C-alpha positions as CSV (number, residue, x, y, z in Angstrom):
1,X,146.8,-15.6,-22.3
2,X,149.0,-18.0,-24.2
3,X,151.9,-17.3,-21.8
4,X,149.7,-18.0,-18.8
5,X,148.7,-21.4,-20.4
6,X,152.2,-22.3,-21.3
7,X,153.5,-21.7,-17.8
8,X,150.7,-23.7,-16.1
9,X,151.8,-27.0,-14.5
10,X,148.5,-28.6,-15.7
11,X,148.9,-27.9,-19.5
12,X,150.4,-30.5,-21.9
13,X,153.2,-28.5,-23.5
14,X,153.8,-30.8,-26.5
15,X,150.7,-29.3,-28.2
16,X,150.0,-25.8,-29.4
17,X,147.7,-23.6,-27.3
18,X,145.3,-21.9,-29.7
19,X,144.0,-18.5,-28.5
20,X,140.8,-17.3,-30.1
21,X,139.7,-13.6,-30.2
22,X,136.2,-12.4,-31.1
23,X,134.6,-9.0,-30.8
24,X,131.2,-9.1,-29.1
25,X,128.6,-6.5,-28.2
26,X,128.0,-6.5,-24.5
27,X,125.4,-4.0,-23.2
28,X,126.0,-1.7,-26.1
29,X,129.8,-1.8,-25.6
30,X,132.2,-3.6,-27.9
31,X,134.2,-6.1,-25.9
32,X,136.8,-8.7,-26.7
33,X,136.1,-12.3,-26.0
34,X,139.3,-14.2,-25.5
35,X,139.4,-18.0,-25.3
36,X,142.3,-20.4,-25.0
37,X,142.1,-24.1,-25.6
38,X,145.1,-25.7,-23.9
39,X,145.3,-29.5,-23.6
40,X,145.4,-30.8,-20.0
41,X,148.3,-32.8,-18.9
42,X,146.0,-35.4,-17.4
43,X,142.2,-35.7,-17.5
44,X,141.9,-35.1,-13.8
45,X,143.3,-31.6,-14.4
46,X,140.8,-30.6,-17.2
47,X,138.7,-28.5,-14.9
48,X,141.8,-27.2,-13.0
49,X,141.9,-24.0,-15.0
50,X,141.9,-21.7,-12.0
51,X,145.6,-21.0,-12.1
52,X,145.4,-19.9,-15.7
53,X,142.4,-17.7,-15.0
54,X,144.1,-16.0,-12.0
55,X,147.3,-15.3,-14.0
56,X,145.3,-13.8,-16.9
57,X,143.2,-11.6,-14.6
58,X,146.4,-10.5,-12.8
59,X,148.0,-9.6,-16.1
60,X,144.9,-7.6,-17.2
61,X,144.9,-5.8,-13.8
62,X,148.5,-4.8,-14.2
63,X,147.9,-3.3,-17.6
64,X,144.4,-2.0,-16.9
65,X,145.4,1.6,-17.5
66,X,146.1,0.7,-21.2
67,X,142.4,0.0,-21.7
68,X,140.9,3.0,-20.0
69,X,138.9,5.4,-22.1
70,X,139.9,9.1,-21.8
């Protein structure tokens, strides 16, 4: 997730991008809640997080087999 934030054209790169992880219970299944807090390059881009979301989802889709239960 940090890599997706750092490669976004909308993220201010002079600041660190904290990534927060938390285990949560979701419908009797333990899930991992991942949250990144990058600073936007400009205030007009603060809600332009779609490119980061798409990159993260694509990365999870490419490694999905690592998370399957046997």
